[in-house]
C-alpha positions in Angstrom: 104.8 126.6 100.2 104.1 129.2 102.9 104.1 132.8 102.2 104.0 134.9 105.3 102.8 138.5 105.0 103.4 141.0 107.8 103.6 144.7 108.6 99.9 145.7 108.4 98.3 148.0 110.9 96.4 151.2 111.5 97.8 154.5 110.2 96.5 158.0 109.6 95.9 159.5 106.2 99.2 160.5 104.7 101.1 158.0 106.7 103.3 155.1 105.7 103.5 151.3 106.2 105.9 148.7 105.0 104.6 145.2 104.3 106.8 142.2 104.0 106.3 138.8 102.5 108.7 136.0 103.5 109.0 132.4 102.2 111.9 130.3 103.1 111.9 128.3 99.9 114.9 127.4 97.8 113.1 128.5 94.7 112.1 131.9 96.1 114.6 133.7 93.9 112.9 132.2 90.8 109.4 133.5 91.6 107.8 136.6 90.5 106.0 138.2 93.4 102.7 140.1 93.6 100.7 142.1 96.1 97.0 142.2 96.0 94.3 143.7 98.2 90.7 143.2 99.0 88.4 145.6 100.7 85.1 144.6 102.3 82.5 144.0 99.6 84.9 144.4 96.8 86.8 142.0 94.6 90.5 141.3 95.1 92.6 143.7 93.1 96.1 143.8 91.8 98.4 146.3 93.5 102.0 145.6 92.4 104.3 143.0 91.0 108.1 142.4 90.7 110.1 140.0 88.6 112.3 137.3 90.1 115.4 139.5 89.6 113.8 142.7 90.8 114.5 144.2 87.5 110.9 144.7 86.4 108.0 146.1 88.4 104.4 146.9 87.7 101.8 148.9 89.6 98.1 149.6 89.5 97.3 153.1 88.5 95.8 153.7 92.0 99.1 153.2 93.8 101.6 154.3 91.2 103.9 156.9 92.6 103.0 156.1 96.2 103.9 152.5 96.6 107.2 150.8 95.9 107.7 147.0 95.6 111.1 145.5 96.1 112.7 142.2 97.1 115.7 140.8 98.8 116.3 137.3 97.5 119.1 136.7 100.0 116.5 137.2 102.8 113.7 135.4 101.0 111.6 138.5 101.4 109.5 140.8 99.2 108.4 144.3 100.4 105.8 146.8 99.7 106.5 150.3 100.9 103.3 152.3 101.1 103.5 156.1 101.4 100.9 158.8 101.3 98.3 156.3 102.4 94.6 157.1 101.8 91.5 155.7 103.4 90.8 154.0 100.0 93.9 152.0 100.5 92.3 150.2 103.5 92.1 146.5 102.8 93.5 143.1 103.5 96.7 142.9 101.6 97.9 139.5 100.2 101.3 138.6 98.9 101.5 135.9 96.2 104.0 134.2 94.0 104.2 132.8 90.5 106.6 130.2 89.2 106.2 131.2 85.6 104.5 134.6 85.2 106.5 137.7 84.6 105.7 140.8 86.6 103.8 142.1 83.6 102.0 138.8 83.4 100.9 139.0 87.1 99.5 142.5 86.4 97.5 141.2 83.4 96.3 137.8 84.5 96.6 137.7 88.3 96.9 133.9 88.2 99.3 133.0 91.0 100.7 129.7 92.2 101.0 130.5 95.9 99.1 132.8 98.2 99.9 134.0 101.7 97.4 134.9 104.4 96.5 138.5 104.3 97.6 141.4 106.6 95.1 144.1 107.4 95.9 147.7 106.5 93.6 150.4 107.9 94.0 154.1 107.0 92.0 156.5 109.1 90.8 159.8 107.8 
């Protein structure tokens, strides 16, 4: 399984970026998806998760109200819209998928079946 994350880049404080995660797999619409991030010298942390149907989402407190996770199963794609970006949001962002966890389960356990390579997000002050 290959998860491909894209959309990272350099943006100023207060700006926006939209990350995408694509996997052309027949079972894509059965996976819950999660976004995680890791800044230099820090542990990987949970950012957001969405259920297979898109009907349930979870966010970390640090991004709630600024980030929106969504998915389009017909396009085998999950998205993370990031608004009002702050320098503290700078990190490598990873998308991941789970065959069996709910979105809430991803937020609680972070144990994913598939991981994509990260995409760098840098927010300048």
